[in-house]
N, CA, C and O of each residue as an XYZ file, in Angstrom:
384
protein
N      35.555     23.250      0.752
C      35.888     21.800      1.202
C      36.027     21.061      0.162
O      35.443     21.191     -0.913
N      36.841     20.231      0.477
C      37.184     19.203     -0.707
C      36.372     17.768     -0.779
O      36.610     16.934     -1.652
N      35.368     17.589      0.268
C      34.667     16.595      0.319
C      33.540     16.883     -1.054
O      33.270     15.974     -1.839
N      32.998     18.186     -1.176
C      32.001     18.669     -2.191
C      32.772     18.089     -3.581
O      32.204     17.561     -4.536
N      34.027     18.300     -3.451
C      34.527     17.985     -4.976
C      34.513     16.648     -5.302
O      34.284     16.248     -6.443
N      34.787     15.806     -4.188
C      35.063     14.080     -4.120
C      33.894     13.742     -4.590
O      33.842     12.944     -5.526
N      32.471     14.400     -3.910
C      31.135     13.732     -4.128
C      30.645     14.210     -5.662
O      29.965     13.539     -6.439
N      31.202     15.611     -5.886
C      30.656     15.589     -7.662
C      31.658     14.930     -8.319
O      31.215     14.252     -9.247
N      32.647     14.886     -8.206
C      33.685     14.028     -9.093
C      33.071     12.475     -9.340
O      33.112     11.918    -10.437
N      32.493     11.873     -8.117
C      31.866     10.645     -8.075
C      30.287     10.706     -9.100
O      30.001      9.986    -10.056
N      29.587     11.668     -8.569
C      28.176     11.826     -9.208
C      28.132     12.044    -10.746
O      27.254     11.659    -11.519
N      29.478     12.874    -11.084
C      29.528     13.103    -12.668
C      29.701     11.550    -13.337
O      28.816     11.312    -14.158
N      30.304     10.872    -13.213
C      30.651      9.373    -13.704
C      29.714      8.305    -13.128
O      29.793      7.995    -11.939
N      28.664      7.637    -14.113
C      28.005      6.825    -13.608
C      28.740      5.436    -13.351
O      28.136      4.512    -12.808
N      29.977      5.328    -13.734
C      30.774      4.347    -13.512
C      31.216      4.123    -12.216
O      31.301      3.022    -11.673
N      31.572      5.493    -11.607
C      32.212      5.551    -10.476
C      30.975      5.548     -9.472
O      31.344      5.296     -8.325
N      29.870      5.721     -9.574
C      28.448      5.478     -8.885
C      28.125      4.080     -8.891
O      27.622      3.544     -7.904
N      28.364      3.512     -9.864
C      28.376      1.951    -10.004
C      29.477      1.172     -9.057
O      29.191      0.064     -8.602
N      30.699      1.769     -8.789
C      31.800      1.011     -8.061
C      31.116      1.236     -6.813
O      30.722      0.246     -6.198
N      30.912      2.409     -6.337
C      30.667      2.925     -5.157
C      29.571      2.028     -4.552
O      29.806      1.294     -3.592
N      28.356      2.112     -5.150
C      27.215      1.163     -4.785
C      27.564     -0.477     -4.696
O      27.239     -1.170     -3.733
N      28.373     -1.033     -6.023
C      28.677     -2.436     -5.916
C      29.319     -2.907     -4.755
O      29.062     -3.976     -4.202
N      30.389     -1.860     -4.301
C      31.458     -2.203     -3.592
C      30.766     -2.173     -2.042
O      31.262     -2.825     -1.124
N      29.446     -1.255     -1.852
C      28.582     -1.587     -0.761
C      27.611     -2.775     -0.692
O      27.302     -3.285      0.385
N      27.200     -3.144     -1.725
C      26.418     -4.090     -2.137
C      27.294     -5.614     -1.603
O      26.871     -6.525     -0.891
N      28.663     -5.441     -2.273
C      29.366     -6.726     -1.747
C      29.522     -7.033     -0.517
O      29.348     -8.104      0.065
N      30.017     -5.568      0.016
C      30.535     -5.516      1.470
C      29.545     -6.253      1.933
O      29.951     -7.392      2.165
N      28.349     -6.101      2.187
C      27.064     -6.655      3.011
C      26.836     -8.030      2.529
O      26.532     -8.844      3.401
N      26.920     -8.443      1.336
C      26.663     -9.976      1.151
C      27.463    -10.766      1.542
O      27.152    -11.874      1.978
N      29.005    -10.193      1.422
C      30.196    -11.096      2.121
C      29.822    -11.042      3.591
O      29.834    -12.098      4.223
N      29.557    -10.135      4.069
C      29.537    -10.181      5.957
C      28.238    -11.211      6.248
O      28.298    -12.137      7.057
N      26.866    -10.831      5.316
C      25.958    -11.867      5.776
C      26.260    -13.115      5.317
O      25.678    -13.986      5.965
N      27.081    -13.598      4.279
C      27.694    -14.707      4.084
C      28.458    -15.401      5.306
O      28.331    -16.559      5.703
N      29.145    -14.559      5.713
C      30.217    -14.953      6.981
C      29.457    -15.280      8.226
O      29.678    -16.195      9.020
N      28.470    -14.318      8.256
C      27.362    -14.506      9.500
C      26.511    -16.049      9.378
O      26.418    -16.842     10.315
N      26.094    -16.197      8.389
C      25.525    -17.549      7.693
C      26.366    -18.680      8.119
O      25.921    -19.625      8.770
N      27.841    -18.542      7.661
C      28.478    -19.657      8.065
C      28.603    -19.707      9.509
O      28.521    -20.809     10.050
N      28.795    -18.642     10.223
C      29.082    -18.972     11.724
C      27.544    -19.538     12.299
O      27.494    -20.267     13.289
N      26.574    -19.203     11.714
C      25.485    -19.831     12.384
C      25.536    -21.621     11.842
O      25.466    -22.639     12.530
N      25.642    -21.499     10.773
C      25.759    -23.074     10.080
C      26.718    -23.677     10.993
O      26.412    -24.788     11.426
N      27.897    -23.127     11.396
C      28.793    -23.983     12.038
C      28.617    -24.406     13.591
O      29.329    -25.276     14.093
N      27.672    -23.760     14.266
C      27.118    -23.999     15.504
C      25.336    -24.844     15.482
O      24.530    -25.010     16.397
N      25.287    -25.170     14.192
C      24.091    -26.090     13.706
C      23.087    -25.090     13.744
O      22.021    -25.702     13.823
N      22.866    -23.825     13.728
C      21.884    -22.999     13.314
C      21.674    -22.734     12.242
O      22.586    -22.962     11.448
N      20.321    -22.101     11.683
C      20.264    -21.634     10.156
C      19.384    -20.272      9.917
O      18.244    -20.189     10.373
N      19.801    -19.543      9.403
C      18.891    -18.381      9.239
C      18.777    -18.108      7.036
O      19.683    -18.385      6.250
N      17.890    -17.734      6.806
C      17.570    -17.267      5.547
C      18.660    -15.995      5.272
O      18.974    -15.154      6.114
N      19.137    -16.066      3.930
C      19.802    -14.958      3.111
C      19.190    -13.582      3.561
O      19.841    -12.637      4.005
N      17.708    -13.630      3.356
C      16.980    -12.122      3.657
C      17.153    -11.726      5.181
O      17.397    -10.572      5.531
N      16.992    -12.874      6.123
C      16.845    -12.522      7.452
C      18.092    -11.845      7.747
O      18.144    -10.771      8.346
N      19.226    -12.571      7.263
C      20.952    -12.114      7.637
C      21.263    -10.650      7.166
O      21.974     -9.841      7.762
N      20.589    -10.463      5.974
C      20.648     -8.729      5.254
C      19.802     -8.221      5.833
O      19.995     -7.013      5.699
N      18.392     -8.490      6.800
C      17.746     -7.621      7.574
C      18.640     -7.445      8.904
O      18.581     -6.415      9.575
N      19.324     -8.341      9.171
C      19.752     -8.228     10.777
C      20.959     -7.238     10.699
O      21.222     -6.295     11.446
N      21.748     -7.787      9.393
C      22.926     -6.833      9.427
C      22.654     -5.442      9.315
O      23.134     -4.670     10.144
N      21.821     -4.969      8.233
C      21.389     -3.631      7.896
C      20.631     -2.943      9.224
O      20.796     -1.723      9.246
N      19.815     -3.482     10.361
C      19.074     -2.962     11.538
C      20.474     -2.772     12.195
O      20.865     -1.651     12.519
N      21.164     -3.815     12.368
C      22.809     -3.738     13.150
C      23.455     -2.612     13.115
O      24.033     -2.071     14.058
N      23.346     -2.169     11.805
C      24.319     -1.125     11.254
C      23.755      0.216     11.605
O      24.398      1.257     11.740
N      22.283      0.025     11.750
C      21.513      1.452     11.726
C      21.863      1.626     13.086
O      22.540      2.622     13.339
N      21.474      0.694     14.239
C      21.644      0.894     15.829
C      22.926      1.211     15.749
O      23.158      2.402     15.957
N      24.041      0.378     15.461
C      25.483      0.811     15.695
C      25.800      2.275     15.306
O      26.785      2.794     15.830
N      24.782      3.241     14.117
C      24.998      4.279     13.748
C      24.510      5.279     14.850
O      25.092      6.335     15.099
N      23.406      4.845     15.470
C      22.432      5.769     16.321
C      23.109      5.798     17.686
O      23.201      6.883     18.261
N      23.557      4.767     18.212
C      24.098      4.620     19.692
C      25.422      5.437     19.641
O      26.359      5.413     18.843
N      25.197      6.132     20.706
C      26.892      7.180     20.725
C      27.914      6.484     21.497
O      28.409      6.974     22.512
N      28.319      5.042     20.901
C      29.338      4.347     21.368
C      30.752      4.733     20.834
O      30.628      4.862     19.616
N      32.066      4.980     21.213
C      33.016      5.297     20.187
C      33.025      4.317     19.377
O      32.849      3.165     19.774
N      33.270      4.680     17.880
C      33.329      3.468     17.067
C      31.885      2.926     16.623
O      31.569      2.721     15.451
N      30.964      2.704     17.862
C      29.638      2.310     17.546
C      30.050      0.499     17.406
O      29.237     -0.219     16.823
N      31.434     -0.159     18.023
C      31.445     -1.670     17.694
C      30.740     -2.239     18.744
O      30.030     -3.218     18.512
N      30.833     -1.727     19.992
C      29.863     -2.508     20.665
C      28.467     -2.609     20.333
O      27.944     -3.723     20.310
N      27.794     -1.560     20.072
C      26.017     -1.801     19.763
C      26.088     -2.226     18.449
O      24.992     -2.252     17.889
N      27.315     -2.669     17.588
C      26.956     -3.321     16.215
C      26.880     -4.659     16.577
O      25.962     -5.377     16.179
N      27.958     -5.133     17.454
C      27.657     -6.593     17.893
C      26.886     -7.097     18.729
O      26.675     -8.309     18.780
N      26.423     -6.353     19.404
C      25.188     -6.591     20.131
C      24.039     -6.482     19.165
O      23.080     -7.239     19.315
N      24.050     -5.869     18.482
C      22.676     -5.863     17.552
C      22.672     -6.663     16.585
O      21.557     -6.844     16.097
N      23.704     -7.337     16.020
C      23.703     -8.355     15.238
C      24.031     -9.651     15.911
O      24.986    -10.313     15.506
N      23.351    -10.021     16.838
C      23.735    -11.380     17.461
C      22.386    -12.128     17.828
O      21.709    -12.090     18.855
N      22.208    -12.913     16.485
C      21.012    -13.474     16.773
C      21.559    -15.042     17.211
O      22.592    -15.439     16.671
N      20.914    -15.852     18.112
C      21.477    -16.801     18.880
C      22.957    -17.121     19.074
O      23.461    -16.335     19.876
N      23.711    -17.917     18.652
C      24.779    -18.253     19.139
C      25.638    -18.046     18.417
O      26.688    -18.649     18.642
N      25.577    -17.098     17.221
C      26.725    -17.077     16.282
C      27.458    -16.108     16.632
O      28.478    -15.923     15.967
N      27.186    -15.275     17.682
C      28.238    -14.101     17.415
C      29.652    -14.582     18.175
O      30.579    -13.889     17.755
N      30.028    -15.420     19.023
C      31.142    -15.685     19.406
C      32.199    -16.039     18.191
O      33.348    -15.614     18.067
N      31.481    -16.937     17.333
C      32.170    -17.224     15.923
C      32.478    -16.210     15.052
O      33.571    -16.103     14.495
N      31.327    -15.283     14.885
C      31.302    -14.316     13.774
C      32.310    -13.031     14.318
O      33.081    -12.478     13.534
N      32.218    -12.687     15.559
C      33.175    -12.037     16.097
C      34.758    -12.230     16.148
O      35.574    -11.362     16.459
N      35.041    -13.634     15.756
C      36.483    -14.154     15.778
C      36.943    -13.932     13.829
O      38.059    -13.650     13.392
N      35.559    -14.197     12.950
C      35.897    -13.997     11.625
C      35.937    -12.606     11.185
O      36.796    -12.300     10.357
N      35.064    -11.650     11.657
C      34.816    -10.738     10.982
C      35.814     -9.580     11.051
O      35.695     -8.616     10.294
N      36.831     -9.670     11.983
C      38.065     -8.542     12.140
C      38.827     -9.001     10.795
O      39.346     -8.138     10.087
N      38.879    -10.126     10.508
C      39.939    -10.766      9.414
C      39.502    -10.429      7.828
O      40.212    -10.447      6.823
N      38.142    -10.129      7.964
C      37.758     -9.559      6.417
C      38.726     -8.178      6.125
O      39.286     -7.455      6.950
N      38.708     -8.097      4.713
C      39.093     -6.677      4.245
C      38.411     -5.788      4.205
O      37.318     -5.817      3.639
N      38.986     -4.580      4.915
C      37.664     -3.216      4.811
C      37.584     -2.850      3.493
O      36.794     -1.972      3.144
């Protein structure tokens, strides 16, 4: 299997591990900032820690619920207050 070669190639070089972890962390931070901006635009507020926890739990629920792509459950789980309508319009435009 080629996936194990790729995993081994990443695990051998600490720089590549840092890239993978940094990219994952950066992605979560940017998504949390977008959700925070969405909340702010409708007059609501949440701490950065709350946003990170909500998005992490939403990703876990989205991965556990057997919906094709998990998109519906992820949007449902990451919907604190009235931010989802704004957040749903912003999120598809972020780079993958």
